[in-house]
Structures are given as structure tokens and as C-alpha cells.
C-alpha positions in Angstrom: 50.1 -99.2 -1.4 47.0 -97.8 -2.9 45.9 -94.2 -2.8 43.1 -95.3 -0.5 45.7 -96.5 2.0 47.1 -93.0 2.2 43.5 -91.7 2.7 42.9 -94.1 5.6 46.2 -93.2 7.2 45.4 -89.5 6.8 42.0 -90.1 8.3 43.3 -91.8 11.5 46.2 -89.3 11.8 43.8 -86.4 11.8 40.7 -87.9 13.5 42.5 -90.1 16.0 41.4 -93.6 17.0 38.2 -94.9 15.4 36.2 -97.6 13.9 36.8 -98.8 10.3 33.1 -98.3 9.2 33.3 -94.7 10.4 36.4 -94.1 8.3 34.8 -95.9 5.4 31.8 -93.6 5.6 33.8 -90.5 5.7 36.0 -91.5 2.8 33.1 -92.9 0.7 34.5 -96.5 0.7 32.7 -99.8 1.0 33.1 -101.1 4.6 34.5 -104.5 3.6 37.1 -102.9 1.3 38.2 -100.4 4.0 38.4 -103.3 6.5 40.7 -105.3 4.2 42.9 -102.2 3.6 43.0 -101.5 7.4 44.0 -105.1 8.1 46.8 -104.8 5.4 48.0 -101.6 7.0 48.1 -103.3 10.4 50.1 -106.2 8.9 52.7 -103.6 7.7 52.8 -101.8 11.0 51.2 -98.5 9.8 48.0 -98.9 11.8 47.2 -100.9 14.9 43.9 -102.4 16.0 42.6 -103.0 19.5 39.1 -104.1 20.1 38.0 -103.1 16.6 39.4 -99.6 17.1 42.1 -98.5 14.7 44.8 -95.9 15.1 47.9 -94.8 13.3 51.3 -96.0 14.5 54.5 -94.1 14.8 55.7 -95.8 11.6 52.4 -94.7 9.9 53.0 -91.1 11.0 56.6 -91.3 9.6 55.3 -92.7 6.3 52.9 -89.8 6.0 55.6 -87.2 6.8 58.1 -88.7 4.2 55.4 -89.1 1.6 55.0 -85.4 1.1 
């Protein structure tokens, strides 16, 4: 995991479901990089994507709680 992964998870945990380009803009990331990281987080079950909208999963929430 990269620090940007934590930032993306934090974003979706606090902002709720949203689009990857929106998250990228708020975090100062290039959209294509953020999209790749969101896809990776989905593959590991920390985010899920439905119709291009991403949201954090229960596993993602648990990760954020145990990280601190």
C-alpha cells in the first residue's frame, strides 16, 4: 500500500461515494494514477465500484480503524 491509498480511503470514508476524478482533484493527484490506485483498492476489497462511482467497503473502514 502507498500513502496515496490511505488518502483515497480517507477521502471516500469522509466524503462518501464519489467519482475518481473528483477524489483525484481534491487530493491533488493525476486522474489516471488515482484511477489505477482505486482499481487496486477494489481488487483488494477496500473499495468497491459501481457505475464509475467508488465507495469504501467494510473491510476498508476496518483497515482505516486499525491503521491508527
